N, C-alpha and C positions, 0 to 999 in steps of 0.2 A: 192816809187816804189820798188818792190822786196819783199814786205811783204804782208801778207794776207789782211790787211785793204785796201790796194791800189786797189786790184782787185774789191772789192765791190764798192769803190768810182768810179772807172773807169766805171764799168757797169752802175751805176746810172747816171753818166754824159753822157754816150752814149745814154741812153734812154731819158734823159732830152733834149738833143740836137734834138732828133727826134720829141719831143713833143712841145717844146717851146725854141727857141734859147736864148731869153733874160733871162729866168729863169736859163737856163743851164750856161750862161755866169756869172750870179750872183753866182751860186753854185760853179763854177770853181774859181771865185775870192775868195770866202770863203775858198775853199780848199787850195789855194795858201797862203792866210793869215794864215790859221791854221798851215800849214807846216812851215812857217817862224817863227811863235810863238813857235812851238815845237823845232825848231833848237835853238832859243834864250834860251829857258828853258834848253835844253840839255847842251848848253855851260855853263850856270850859274851853273847847278848842277854838271856836271862832271869836269869842269875846273875852277870853281869859288873858292874863298877862303872861309874858314869856318867863319861864323859870330857868332857862339856860341861855347864856349869852351867845352860844354858837348858833342858836336857832334864828337870831336876828339877821344872819347873813343870807338866809334863804329868801329868794325872790318870789314874787307872785308868778302865776302862769303866764307864759308867753302867748303871743297871738296864735302861734302854731299849735300849742297845747289846747288853747280854747277851741280852735277849729276842729281838733280831734275829739274833744269831749262834748261839744255842742250837739252833734247828731245823736250821741248816746243818751244825753240828758233828754232830748226831745222824744226819743223812742221810749224811754222809761216813763215819761209823763203821759205820752200817748197811750201806752199799754195800760196805765192806771185809769185814765179818763174814759177811754173808749176801747175796752178789751175785746169786743165782739169779733173783729177780724182774726185775732190771734186764737181765740177760743174756738171759732168755727173751723180752723185748720185741724184742731184736735178732735172735733166732734165724732167723726167716723171711727177713729181708733178707739176712743173712749166708749162709744156705743158697742163696738165689737167686744171690747174687754168686759163690759157689763153683761152682755149676752153670754159670754163664756163662763163668767162667774155664776150667773143665775142658773145656767144649765148644770154646772158642777154641783151647786147647792141642791138643786132639785134631784139630781141623781143620787147624791149622798142621802137626802131625806128619804127617797124611795128605797134605798138599800137598807137604811135603819128601820123603816116600817116593815119591810119584808122579813128582816131578821128577827123581829119581835113576834 
């Protein structure tokens, strides 16, 4: 929660719950297991001990690297906390796609009814 990836996962789960509760429950379980695994990896990488002596020579990020990554980190957190501006950009395209899918489904249903 609070990052850009969570918004997408949340929207997929909401749509999945509307379509099929069992599939959505399975997806939510996978999401929870994935988050637990990421926390396990984070703990080992950040707080674990070095297993190879060659890794001790690696230095922390320089000021230049921090300056490059800082805007990206801010953008990821902004997209997670306040995704509305980014979702609004896609609204027209998604609405058109939904309209096309609904019209295709209606046409398919009309053809199958006429065929029977």
